[in-house]
Structure formats: C-alpha cells, structure tokens
KEDREN-244362 format. One record per residue (C-alpha): residue number from 0; chain; z negated, x, y. Coordinates in steps of 0.001 Angstrom, whole numbers, plus 524288, in hexadecimal, padded with zeros to 5 digits. Each point is the difference from the previous one (the first is absolute). Layout:
<sites>
  bamar  drenfi     c3     c1     c2
    NUM       A      Z      X      Y
...
</sites>
This chain:
<sites>
  bamar  drenfi     c3     c1     c2
      0       A  1FA09  671E8  69BC2
      1       A  80CDF  80725  7FDA1
      2       A  7FBA9  8039E  7F24B
      3       A  7FD2F  7F1C1  7FCE2
      4       A  80D8D  7FC4D  804E0
      5       A  80717  80A7C  7F825
      6       A  7F858  7FEDC  7F360
      7       A  7FEB6  7F3A7  7F7B9
      8       A  7F12F  80054  800F8
      9       A  7FE51  7F151  7FE8A
     10       A  80907  7FFEB  7F435
     11       A  7F879  80AFA  7F965
     12       A  7F324  7F901  80244
     13       A  80546  7F337  7FA8D
     14       A  80589  80709  7F421
     15       A  7F2E2  80666  7FD57
     16       A  7F908  7F2D2  7FF49
     17       A  80500  7FB5C  7F2B3
     18       A  7FFE0  80DE2  7FAA4
     19       A  7F17B  80148  80301
     20       A  7FC90  7F414  7F801
     21       A  80917  8034A  7F4BE
     22       A  7F9F3  80D9C  7FF29
     23       A  7F268  7F9FA  800B6
     24       A  80379  7F7FF  7F3F3
     25       A  800FB  80C34  7F77D
     26       A  7F5DF  7FDF3  7F535
     27       A  7F349  80778  800D5
     28       A  7FE23  80B32  7F65F
     29       A  7F1DA  7FC80  7FD0D
     30       A  7F9C9  7F37E  7FB19
     31       A  7F33F  7F8EC  801FC
     32       A  7FA60  7F763  80A8C
     33       A  7FE4E  80B3C  809AC
     34       A  80E43  803D2  7FE8D
     35       A  80422  7F1D7  801BD
     36       A  7F86A  7FF29  80CAF
     37       A  8064C  80C8D  80501
     38       A  80D37  7FA8D  7FC42
     39       A  7FE0A  7F350  8076E
     40       A  7FB6A  807AC  80BEF
     41       A  80C82  807FE  7FF3E
     42       A  8081F  7F39A  8003C
     43       A  7F81D  7FA75  80B55
     44       A  801AF  80C76  807ED
     45       A  80E91  8001A  7FCEA
     46       A  80123  7F214  80524
     47       A  7F870  803A4  80C43
     48       A  808AD  80BF1  801E3
     49       A  80C1D  7F76F  7FEA3
     50       A  7FAB7  7F6F2  80A8A
     51       A  7FD7A  80BB3  808D5
     52       A  80DDB  804FF  7FDC8
     53       A  80581  7F2A3  80368
     54       A  7F87B  7FFB8  80CC9
     55       A  80438  80DE3  80367
     56       A  80E07  7FC1C  7FCCB
     57       A  7FEEE  7F51C  80A11
     58       A  7FB9C  809F0  80A2C
     59       A  80B1F  80926  7FC37
     60       A  809BA  7F4DC  80118
     61       A  7FB20  7FC83  80D8D
     62       A  8010A  80E64  803A0
     63       A  80E6A  80026  7FC69
     64       A  800ED  8030A  7F170
     65       A  8093B  7F510  7FC0C
     66       A  80986  8065E  7F6A6
     67       A  800A1  7FB8B  7F1F9
     68       A  7FDDA  8098A  7F4F4
     69       A  807AA  8025E  7F381
     70       A  7F9F1  809BC  7F690
     71       A  8093C  7FECD  7F46E
     72       A  80B69  7F79E  7FBA8
     73       A  805C1  7FD1C  7F2AB
     74       A  80E65  7FBFD  80156
     75       A  80394  7F39F  7F8B6
     76       A  80CFD  7FE45  7F8FB
     77       A  80B95  7F8F4  805E3
     78       A  7FDB8  80335  80E5F
     79       A  7F417  7F71C  8002D
     80       A  7F7E6  808EC  80875
     81       A  7F3BB  806A6  7FB28
     82       A  7F246  7FD87  7FB4B
     83       A  7F95C  80723  80B33
     84       A  7F1C4  8036C  80202
     85       A  800CD  7FBFA  80E3A
     86       A  7F64C  7FA7D  809BB
     87       A  80328  7F59E  80A2A
     88       A  7F94E  8036E  80CC9
     89       A  7FF5A  7F3E8  80886
     90       A  7F646  7F610  80510
     91       A  800CC  7F78E  7F3C6
     92       A  7FCFE  80B69  7F6F6
     93       A  7F489  80488  8082F
     94       A  7FA07  7F267  800D7
     95       A  80119  7FDC7  7F158
     96       A  7FB39  80DB8  7FCC9
     97       A  7F3B0  7FE6C  80834
     98       A  7FDA8  7F26B  7FA5D
     99       A  80193  80419  7F1C4
    100       A  7F7DD  80C50  801B8
    101       A  7F522  7F837  80684
    102       A  7FFCA  7F5B1  7F543
    103       A  8001C  80A50  7F539
    104       A  7F4E1  80777  80688
    105       A  7F7B4  7F3B6  800E4
    106       A  802E8  7FC4E  7F1E6
    107       A  7FCEB  80DAF  7FAFF
    108       A  7F2F5  7FFE5  80712
    109       A  7FCA9  7F260  7FB16
    110       A  803FE  8038F  7F210
    111       A  7F5FF  80AF6  7FF57
    112       A  7F4FC  7F61F  80097
    113       A  80727  7F56E  7F873
    114       A  802D2  808A0  7F41D
    115       A  7F40C  808B6  80086
    116       A  7FB71  801B0  7F204
    117       A  80C77  7FACF  7F9CD
    118       A  803FB  8098B  7F532
    119       A  80E55  7FE7D  803E2
    120       A  7FE7C  80256  80E8B
    121       A  8076B  80CE9  7FF77
    122       A  80BBF  7F919  7FA0C
    123       A  7FF15  7F57C  80A6D
    124       A  80022  809B1  80B3B
    125       A  80B42  8078A  7F9F0
    126       A  80807  7F388  7FF3C
    127       A  7FBC3  7FBF9  80DB2
    128       A  80496  80D03  80592
    129       A  80CFF  7FF42  7F8D9
    130       A  8028B  7F1F9  8041D
    131       A  7FC6D  802B4  80E27
    132       A  80836  80C62  80046
    133       A  80C0E  7F940  7FAB8
    134       A  7FE41  7F49F  80961
    135       A  7FECD  8094B  80B8E
    136       A  80D09  80591  7FBA8
    137       A  80565  7F220  800A7
    138       A  7FC06  7FE2D  80E3B
    139       A  8049F  80D78  80485
    140       A  80CEF  800D9  7F8B3
    141       A  80CBA  8010A  807A5
    142       A  80899  7FEC0  7F3F6
    143       A  802A3  7F371  7F872
    144       A  80092  80705  7F2E4
    145       A  7F305  806DA  8028F
    146       A  7FA41  7F31E  804A0
    147       A  8043F  7F96C  7F359
    148       A  7FAA3  80B0A  7F7A5
    149       A  7F310  7FFBB  80753
    150       A  7FEC5  7F147  7FE2F
    151       A  8027B  80171  7F16B
    152       A  7F5B1  80AB5  7FED4
    153       A  7F66C  7F7D8  807FB
    154       A  80222  7F48E  7F6D7
    155       A  7FD5B  807ED  7F3BB
    156       A  7F38B  80634  80544
    157       A  7FB43  7F2E8  80539
    158       A  80242  7FA3C  7F27D
    159       A  7F5DC  8096E  7FA92
    160       A  7F652  7FC38  80A98
    161       A  801B0  7F18C  7FD72
    162       A  7FD21  802B3  7F1A3
    163       A  7F3D4  807D0  8030B
    164       A  7F897  7F63B  7F78C
    165       A  80A21  7FDD2  7F543
    166       A  7F677  7F8A9  7F74F
    167       A  8011D  7F42E  808F9
    168       A  80AED  7F71D  7FAF9
    169       A  802AA  7F9A7  80D37
    170       A  801F4  80D54  80641
    171       A  80951  803FF  7F52E
    172       A  80816  7F390  8010A
    173       A  800C2  80085  80ED2
    174       A  803D7  80E55  80010
    175       A  80A28  7FD93  7F58C
    176       A  80610  7F55C  80852
    177       A  7FF7F  8088D  80C1B
    178       A  806DB  80ADC  7F89B
    179       A  80B35  7F6EE  7FCA5
    180       A  801E3  7FBF9  80E34
    181       A  7FE03  80DD4  80522
    182       A  809F7  805CE  7F6BA
    183       A  80980  7F53A  803FA
    184       A  7FDC1  80365  80E50
    185       A  801E7  80E66  7FCEE
    186       A  80CDC  7FCD3  7F94E
    187       A  8044E  7F867  80C17
    188       A  7FCCB  80B90  808C2
    189       A  80722  80977  7F717
    190       A  80BEA  7F715  8000D
    191       A  7FFA0  7FEC7  80ED3
    192       A  7FE9A  80EC2  8014D
    193       A  80C02  8026D  7F791
    194       A  80838  7F5F3  80743
    195       A  7FC04  804F0  80D72
    196       A  801D2  80E44  7FC55
    197       A  80D8E  7FD3D  7FA97
    198       A  80443  7F8FC  80C6E
    199       A  7F8F7  807AA  80AB6
    200       A  80070  80D84  7F9E8
    201       A  7F1ED  80284  8041B
    202       A  7F2C4  7FA82  7FC63
    203       A  7F8E9  803A0  80C89
    204       A  7FAA3  7F3F7  806E7
    205       A  805CF  80463  80D04
    206       A  80D86  80152  7F9EF
    207       A  7FEF7  7F281  7F9C9
    208       A  7FC28  7FA0D  80D24
    209       A  80B6F  806C3  806CE
    210       A  80972  7FB1E  7F5A4
    211       A  7FACB  7F224  80166
    212       A  801AA  80082  80EC2
    213       A  80E72  80304  7FE74
    214       A  8025C  7F55C  7F5D1
    215       A  7F99B  7F401  80614
    216       A  80CE9  7F8C0  7FFAA
    217       A  8013B  800DB  7F14C
    218       A  7FB04  80783  7F449
    219       A  80570  80301  7F284
    220       A  7FB5F  7F743  7F4FD
    221       A  7F7D5  80AF7  7FA47
    222       A  7F7FB  80120  80C6C
    223       A  7FD6A  7F164  80000
    224       A  7FAF3  80191  7F21E
    225       A  7F79B  80B89  8044D
    226       A  7F9D8  7F7D8  80AD5
    227       A  7FC56  7F522  7F68C
    228       A  7FA9C  809F6  7F652
    229       A  7F740  805B0  80AA3
    230       A  7FB2F  7F275  803AD
    231       A  7FD99  7FC6D  7F1C1
    232       A  7F855  80CA5  7FE38
    233       A  7F7DC  7FC9B  80C00
    234       A  7FD43  7F267  7FA96
    235       A  7FBB7  8055B  7F2CD
    236       A  7F7BB  80AE2  805D7
    237       A  7F984  7F67A  8096D
    238       A  7FB82  7F67E  7F55F
    239       A  807A1  7F49D  80584
    240       A  800E5  7F29D  7F9BB
    241       A  80269  7FE80  7F481
    242       A  7FD3C  80E67  7FCD9
    243       A  7F271  7FFAA  80607
    244       A  7F733  7FDC5  7F449
    245       A  7FCE4  80E25  7FCD2
    246       A  7FA5E  8024E  80D9A
    247       A  7F644  7F506  7FDB6
    248       A  7FC05  804E6  7F29A
    249       A  7FDC5  80E8F  80217
    250       A  7F22F  7FD67  804BD
    251       A  7FAB2  805B3  7F35D
    252       A  802D6  80D76  805B2
    253       A  7F56A  806EF  807E5
    254       A  7FE75  7FAF3  80DE3
    255       A  80556  80CB5  80609
    256       A  80C90  7FDED  7F85C
    257       A  80117  7F226  80538
    258       A  7FDFE  80541  80DBD
    259       A  80A72  80A72  7FE15
    260       A  8096D  7F5E2  7FAC3
    261       A  7FDA0  7F55C  80A14
    262       A  7FE78  8090E  80BB8
    263       A  80B23  80954  7FD1D
    264       A  808E2  8009D  7F44C
    265       A  803A7  7F19C  7FFED
    266       A  806F1  80271  80D08
    267       A  80A48  8088E  7F971
    268       A  809BD  7F4DA  800CA
    269       A  7FDC9  7FE14  80E84
    270       A  80167  80EA0  80265
    271       A  80D53  800E1  7F971
    272       A  804B3  7F478  80835
    273       A  7FB0A  806B8  80C5C
    274       A  806C4  80CB0  7FC22
    275       A  80CFA  7F932  7FD7C
    276       A  7FED2  7F5B9  80AC0
    277       A  80C77  80441  80719
    278       A  807E1  7FEE7  7F37A
    279       A  7FA12  7F2F0  7FBDF
    280       A  801C5  7FA14  80D84
    281       A  80E3C  8043F  80054
    282       A  80210  7F9DE  7F29A
    283       A  7F916  7F37E  80424
    284       A  7FF36  7F691  7F4A5
    285       A  7F64F  807B6  7F7AC
    286       A  7F5AA  7FE69  80A85
    287       A  80135  7F12F  7FEFF
    288       A  7FC44  800D6  7F1AC
    289       A  7F453  80844  803EC
    290       A  7FBE5  7F613  80A4B
    291       A  80149  7F455  7F6C9
    292       A  7F815  8065A  7F51C
    293       A  7F5C9  804BF  809B5
    294       A  7FE74  7F286  8060C
    295       A  7FEE9  7F951  7F2B7
    296       A  7F5BA  809CE  7FBA5
    297       A  7F882  7FE5C  80CB1
    298       A  7FF53  7F131  7FEED
    299       A  7FC3A  7FFBD  7F19B
    300       A  7F5E8  80AE1  80139
    301       A  7F9EA  7F999  80BFD
    302       A  7FE27  7F34F  7F898
    303       A  7FAD7  80662  7F3A3
    304       A  7F6B4  808FE  8075E
    305       A  7F8B2  7F42D  80552
    306       A  7FC27  7FC16  7F220
    307       A  7FB05  80D24  7FAFF
    308       A  7F182  80214  7FDA4
    309       A  7FF9B  80E4B  7FB9C
    310       A  7FF82  80A04  80B09
    311       A  809E9  80975  7FA34
    312       A  80951  7F500  7FC33
    313       A  7FFA0  7FAA3  80DBE
    314       A  802B7  80D99  8056F
    315       A  80B46  801C2  7F674
    316       A  8065E  7F320  803D8
    317       A  7FDCB  803B9  80E25
    318       A  80739  80CCB  7FDB2
    319       A  80B30  7F8B9  7F976
    320       A  8011A  7F6AA  80B79
    321       A  7FF3A  80ADB  80A13
    322       A  80A71  807A9  7F8C7
    323       A  8086A  7F3D2  8004F
    324       A  7FDA6  7FEFE  80EA5
    325       A  80397  80E57  8018B
    326       A  80CB0  7FE88  7F86C
    327       A  802FA  7F3C4  807EC
    328       A  7FE9C  8080F  80C72
    329       A  808E5  80A66  7FA51
    330       A  809DB  7F5C9  7FBC6
    331       A  80044  7FA65  80DC8
    332       A  80260  80D86  805A8
    333       A  7F27D  8018F  80608
    334       A  7FE97  80DC8  7FAB9
    335       A  7F66D  8055C  80A17
    336       A  7F78D  7F3DE  7FE69
    337       A  80012  801D2  7F137
    338       A  7FB34  80DED  801EE
    339       A  7F4F2  7FB02  808A5
    340       A  7FCC5  7F630  7F54E
    341       A  80049  80AB7  7F5AD
    342       A  7F6A5  808DB  8076C
    343       A  7F669  7F532  80365
    344       A  7FFF8  7F9BA  7F29E
    345       A  7FEA5  80CFB  7F8F7
    346       A  7F3B6  80374  80790
    347       A  7FA8D  7F248  7FE30
    348       A  80263  80001  7F14F
    349       A  7FA03  80D66  7FE35
    350       A  7F3C0  7FB29  806DB
    351       A  8000A  7F2ED  7F8D8
    352       A  80076  805F6  7F266
    353       A  7F6B3  80B34  802AD
    354       A  7F65F  7F67D  80643
    355       A  80169  7F5B6  7F551
    356       A  7F20F  802BF  7FB9E
    357       A  7FABC  7FAA0  80CCD
    358       A  80547  7F259  7FD3B
    359       A  7F308  7FB5B  7FA01
    360       A  7F939  80378  80CD0
    361       A  809BB  7F787  8073A
    362       A  7FDC0  7F4D4  7F681
    363       A  7F16E  80074  802D5
    364       A  80272  7FD14  80E4E
    365       A  7FC2D  7F285  80542
    366       A  80930  7F507  7FC90
    367       A  8098D  7FD50  80B2B
    368       A  7FEF6  7F35D  80777
    369       A  807B2  7F447  7FB41
    370       A  80D6A  7FE79  8061C
    371       A  805FC  7F3EF  805FF
    372       A  80CEE  7FB16  7FB11
    373       A  80BCB  8022C  8088D
    374       A  80909  7F4A4  802D2
    375       A  80EAA  8015E  800B4
    376       A  8002E  7FDAC  80EA8
    377       A  7F5ED  80A7C  80302
    378       A  806CD  80988  7F6F4
    379       A  80D7A  7FDAF  805EE
    380       A  7FADD  80119  80DE6
    381       A  7F8E7  80CB1  7FCE9
    382       A  80C13  805DD  7F995
    383       A  80897  7FC2C  80B8B
    384       A  7F66B  805BB  809D9
    385       A  7FEC1  80C71  7F7ED
    386       A  80EC3  8014E  7FF6A
    387       A  800FE  7FEEB  80ECE
    388       A  7F519  809EE  801E0
    389       A  805BF  80988  7F628
    390       A  80DB8  7FEF1  805A1
    391       A  7FAA3  802EC  80D91
    392       A  7F8B9  80BEE  7FADC
    393       A  80C2A  804D4  7F8E8
    394       A  8082B  7FED3  80C51
    395       A  7F59F  806C6  80828
    396       A  7FF85  80B6F  7F681
    397       A  80EB6  801DB  7FFFE
    398       A  80474  7FA0F  7F314
    399       A  80E83  7FCCB  80145
    400       A  80018  7F37E  7F804
    401       A  80D1A  7FB83  80587
    402       A  806A6  80CDB  7FC47
    403       A  7F948  801D0  7F2D5
    404       A  7FF8A  7F2D1  7F8E9
    405       A  7F6CF  804D2  7F54B
    406       A  7F53D  8012E  80A18
    407       A  8001A  7F135  801A8
    408       A  7FADA  7FE88  7F228
    409       A  7F5ED  80A90  802D1
    410       A  7FB34  7F8BA  80C13
    411       A  7FEDB  7F35C  7F829
    412       A  7F834  806BC  7F537
    413       A  7F6A6  80639  809B6
    414       A  7FE95  7F2D0  806D7
    415       A  7FBC0  7F9C9  7F32B
    416       A  7F5EB  80AC6  7FE31
    417       A  7FAE4  7FD5C  80DB9
    418       A  7FF5F  7F17B  7FCED
    419       A  7F826  802A2  7F3A0
    420       A  7F596  8073D  807BC
    421       A  7FF2A  7F53B  80A23
    422       A  7FF7F  7F562  7F596
    423       A  7F4F1  80718  7F931
    424       A  7F83B  7FF77  80CA9
    425       A  802F8  7F188  8015E
    426       A  7FB2E  7FD08  7F23E
    427       A  7F3B6  80876  80069
    428       A  7FB43  7FF63  80E23
    429       A  807ED  7F5F0  80794
    430       A  7FAAE  8037D  80D6B
    431       A  8082E  8037F  80BC1
    432       A  7FA11  80D8E  800F7
    433       A  80205  802B7  7F188
    434       A  80E2F  7FBB1  80040
    435       A  802A0  807E3  80C5F
    436       A  7F9BE  80C00  7F9E9
    437       A  8081A  7FE90  7F38F
    438       A  80C6E  7FE28  807FA
    439       A  7FD11  80C47  807BD
    440       A  7FD91  80802  7F3C2
    441       A  80C5F  7FAB3  7F998
    442       A  80817  802FF  80C1D
    443       A  7FA88  80DCC  8006A
    444       A  8034B  80226  7F1A8
    445       A  80DD3  7FAF1  80223
    446       A  801BD  808DF  80BCE
    447       A  7FB47  80BCD  7F83D
    448       A  80950  7FC92  7F4E9
    449       A  80BB1  7FEE9  80916
    450       A  7FC28  80C9D  806E6
    451       A  7FF22  8070D  7F2EE
    452       A  80D39  7FA81  7FC3B
    453       A  80626  80545  80C6B
    454       A  7F931  80D15  7FDFF
    455       A  8050D  8012D  7F20E
    456       A  80DC7  7FC3F  80439
    457       A  7FF8C  80A72  80A82
    458       A  7F9EF  80A50  7F737
    459       A  80728  7FD93  7F32F
    460       A  80C7D  7F9C4  80511
    461       A  807D8  80CAB  7FE95
    462       A  7FC6F  8011D  7F184
    463       A  80348  7F222  7FB84
    464       A  80ACF  7F645  802C6
    465       A  7FF40  7F799  80C37
    466       A  7FCD4  7F16E  7FF8D
    467       A  80C9A  7F7FD  7FE17
    468       A  804A8  7FA09  80CCB
    469       A  80A39  7F6CA  7FA52
    470       A  7FC24  7F25D  7FB88
    471       A  808F5  7FC5F  7F4B9
    472       A  7FEB0  7F2A7  7F95F
    473       A  7F9E0  80617  7F3DF
    474       A  7F69F  80830  80819
    475       A  7FC3D  7F43F  8083A
    476       A  7FD85  7F7EE  7F3C9
    477       A  7F72E  80AB7  7FA95
    478       A  7F836  80076  80CA6
    479       A  7FE90  7F12F  7FFE6
    480       A  7FBAE  7FFEE  7F1C4
    481       A  7F5FA  80A87  802F8
    482       A  7FA54  7F867  80B67
    483       A  7FF76  7F34D  7F840
    484       A  7F937  806C8  7F499
    485       A  7F54E  8058B  8089B
    486       A  7FE98  7F2DE  806C2
    487       A  7FE31  7F981  7F2BC
    488       A  7F57E  809BD  7FBEF
    489       A  7F8C2  7FDF0  80CCD
    490       A  800EA  7F134  7FE9B
    491       A  7FB2D  800B4  7F1FE
    492       A  7F3AE  80719  8044D
    493       A  7FDB5  7F5B6  80A90
    494       A  80315  7F182  7FF60
    495       A  808C6  801E3  7F435
    496       A  7F4AE  801C6  7F6AD
    497       A  7FC77  7F19D  8019E
    498       A  80D03  7FC5A  7F9C7
    499       A  7FBE9  80609  7F311
    500       A  7F475  7F865  7FACE
    501       A  7FB33  7FB21  7F2EF
    502       A  8058E  8043A  7F2F5
    503       A  80CA2  804B7  80627
    504       A  7F8B9  809EE  8081F
    505       A  7F81E  804A9  7F454
    506       A  80C35  80167  7F7CA
    507       A  806E5  807AB  80AAC
    508       A  7F408  808A5  80151
    509       A  80059  8033E  7F180
    510       A  80E91  802FC  80037
    511       A  7FEAF  808C6  80BDF
    512       A  7F3F4  80695  7FA69
    513       A  80861  80408  7F464
    514       A  80B16  804C6  808A5
    515       A  808DC  7F4A5  7FBF7
    516       A  8006C  8065B  7F272
    517       A  80BE8  807FD  803E8
    518       A  7F9FB  80CEE  7FC2B
    519       A  7FD37  7FAD1  7F253
    520       A  80E83  7FD7C  7FDFF
    521       A  80393  80D3F  8059B
    522       A  7F5FE  806A0  7F741
    523       A  8058F  7F997  7F3D7
    524       A  80DBD  80402  803D0
    525       A  7FB6F  80DE1  802C9
    526       A  7F9BA  8013D  7F2AE
    527       A  80C45  7FAFC  7F968
    528       A  80805  80A3B  8071C
    529       A  7F638  80AEF  7FDB7
    530       A  7F5FE  7FD1E  7F55F
    531       A  7F325  8070B  8015A
    532       A  7F3E8  801D9  7F7B4
    533       A  7F2C6  800FA  80687
    534       A  7FA66  806E7  7F43B
    535       A  807FE  80C31  802D6
    536       A  7F888  80222  80C9B
    537       A  7F30A  7FCED  7F995
    538       A  801E7  80AB2  7F5DB
    539       A  8041F  809C3  80A6E
    540       A  7F437  7FC2D  8081C
    541       A  7F6D2  80272  7F4A1
    542       A  805FF  80D76  7FE0E
    543       A  7FE10  80354  80E58
    544       A  7F1F7  7FB16  7FFA9
    545       A  7FD0C  80839  7F3E8
    546       A  805DE  80C38  805FD
    547       A  7F8EA  7FDD0  80CEA
    548       A  7F2E7  7FDCA  7F969
    549       A  80191  80CDE  7F8C3
    550       A  8024B  807DB  80C6F
    551       A  7F711  7F93E  809ED
    552       A  7F1C2  8039D  8014C
    553       A  7F5F4  7F70B  8069E
</sites>
C-alpha cells in the first residue's frame, strides 16, 4: 500500500495505454493474408491490454496512487508554460479511460470478422490502433497543449479511416467537409492554448482551474476570447447545427469506423469542456452560447430523426441530437450529468452500430397493435401527474432543486419522459393494470436516473465544476427556454401531430427529411472556401488497390 502511495502507479498505467496502441500500429514486416491476420490479432490484444491497464489503474487509484505524472516537458516561448507529456490522475480520467478502452476492444474484435478477407485489413487495423491511441492520449492528458496536439493527431488518423473506401464520392465529400470543420476547431484550440498560456503561465488543467477560481470577479479580454474559442471548438468537434452534415454522411466508411466515431471520438468537444469547466464557469457567457447551440441542435435533430428511413441515417441524427443535449447540459452547468450522459450514450451507440445487422430481424417481428389518438386533455393531465410524481421522487432522492435551479429543468425533462411511457400504455393497452404497470416502470426508471445523477455528482464532483446556485435573469431564461422546447417536442409526438395534416404535413415531412437543406448551403460554402476534387482520391485508391493486390495472396 505504501508503495502505491509513493509511486505514481496509476499514472504510469494510464500513460502506457496509448503507447501500447501506438506501438501496435507499427507496420508488419511481412505481407500476405496470414500476416494481416497476425497483425489484426496484435491490435486486438493491444486494445485488450489497454483495457486491463485501465482497470488496474482504477484499483491503484482506490489503493492510494493519486499523483499525476509528468514524463517530459518542452518549454514554450514567452513564459507560456510547457508542452508536457503529463497524465491527469483523477476520477474523470479513469472513467473515460475505461470507457474508451472498452469501446476500442469491442470494435477491434468486431472488425476482425467484419473485414475478414478484405485485402486492406492490415491498413485498417493500423489506422484503428493509431486513432485509438491518440484518442486515449486525449482522455488522459493533464496538459492543454498535449490535449490539443492529441486531438489534432486523432483527427488526421480518423480522416484516413473515414476514407478507407476512397472510391466512394459521398465518403470523399463528407470527409472533406469534416476536415474543414476539424481544422477550424483545431485552430480554435491552438488559439485558446496560446491565450491561456500567455495569461496563466501554465498549461496544466489544474493550474488553469486554480487561476479561474481566483479571477471569478473579472477576467482579461484575452481569457474571454479563449473561453469562446474553446466553446466554438467544442461545437465544431461535436457536429452541432449547422456544422452537422459531415456526421450524417460518413456512413460510407466501414461500420466499425462509424462505431468508433459515434461512440467515442465525437465526444472530444464535450471532454474539453469538462476539462476546462472551472474556467468556463468562471467566465460565464461562453457557456450560454454552448447551451443555445446545443438546444437548437437537439430540437432540429429530434424533428428530422422522426422522418428518416435508413437505419444508419436515423442513428446519425440521433447522435447529433444527443450531442446537442449533452452540450446543453454542459452549457447549463450540469457537468456531472453530462458525463453520465456521455458514458451511457457511448455504450448505447457502440452497441447500436455494431448490432445494426440485426435490424432486419427486428423488422420481421409482428406488427405492433394500432394506437389510439391522445386528446389534449388526456395529454395535459398525464404530463401534470408525471411532473408531480417526478418532483416527489427527486425530493426523496435528495436533489436540491431550490438550491440548484438547473435541476428544475432536469426534473421537467424526466417528467416528460415518464409521461411518454405512460401515454404509450394508454394508446396501446388502455387498461387500468397496463397503465399502472407502465407508471411503475417509468417511476423506477426516473428513480434510477436521479440516483445515478447523485452518484455521479458525488463521485466526479471534485473533478468538474459545481452546478451554478445563482439564478440570474439570463440563466433563468435559458432554463425556461429549455423546458418549453422539450414540452413542445413531447406535445408534437402526442396531440400535436393532429395539427399537421394534409399537404402541409407532407411538405414539412419532406423539408425535415432533407434536414431543412441547411447542410447543402454549408457544403457549397465549404467547397468555395476549400475546393476539392474527388478524382484525386480515386487515383490514389487505385494505386493502393494495385499495390495491395500484388502483395496479398489468397
């Protein structure tokens, strides 16, 4: 036990995780299908070893190894601190490290079967290992400069994965657009890093949080600019409206790449907000921009998702909406809740994409029974009863709604979810027993959600900023707008659908199905700013295919 306390065991284990995968990405010396299979097994075992190291790091942390680790540091000019190879050892790092390692292990195992026989499988696994290794460096970094560098490297390696089939024009166009937004986000992070380093004199996340705590009353103009640059980077990295189109169009990539993107890397924006939460909360106004963009994305994606017919497109719009919800939570200061959302949604998306092939089996199931229409009176009464039930559960489980105003919006959102479950029972099986059973299940789910929220606040509270306890007019207006937006979406799925009939409803359906055509305008603007020729990738792809065919034996 004393050795664990004196030595940075947890830090060493966390540092070894990305290094394992980067080393595993070293190209094999031999060629052929047998060598490719050995190579993919090496990557799978490296991912499994990284997961094991993450779990052992958790044990070491619980045993007392809680010191951070800095291996090397490159001083930056102008007293800006250093680019340090340092590891943050705290609850947030451990949770994200275990999550990422688990997702990568599952994807590596799935990819073995998915790409078996593909002549380029060795290249795929090399890129998968590199991308996963760089992203693990993102979640374990204790230094803003290292974090920024790791995000840039992750973006470049992911770009190669998304272009795994470069002869597909849609994949090329989507990846080109993503590159434009990713490089813009990288530029924002670099700018924020320079501004923060110049003002704070250090780029360690702990030092930035300490500086923010001593400057809550006022910050220099440069730090305000840095906060908005961080938020803008988070918006771009999280595929928020109107920069969301590329996330919907990268479905031409192999399914494991979609799973890696939607279950992991797309949360880079949320992670940087979590890491700098103390600074952003002290600055204040940048988080309002994050909340507004997140709410707008959530509402639009929720409406569009209802019109999609393709499985992957529906999942992509779902990811966009959930990312909007996550950024809304971050913008409202519900940082621990956003982390709970991140963990749950990541695991769900990994399962959803890797199990996408089972959708036809679900479609062959018996057609569900016809549903009754819900009147406005029944809907309003159910929502009111659900709100009373949810508020009682929240109070019983210790949520301090009166001291933390943001929790009032959370209670209202959960109440609407409870109402949806009860209304479904009313429309499908309107019996007293069925409604009572649905109410009981909904109440249990709400209680579990609130209990998890309290657990995450208790467990991760020391690593992120606390929920704001002051209700300013702007903050109150944002909470009200959030509640009204969710109420509108719930109404639209109930009695509200009867208000859109005839040609107007069909026209709205078409517009929503096409995403309100916003991405088309963004795509045209992107190509004006950065022209691109699909043929370049086609010629490169043919060269790779020719070289691979010459070295692969079947």
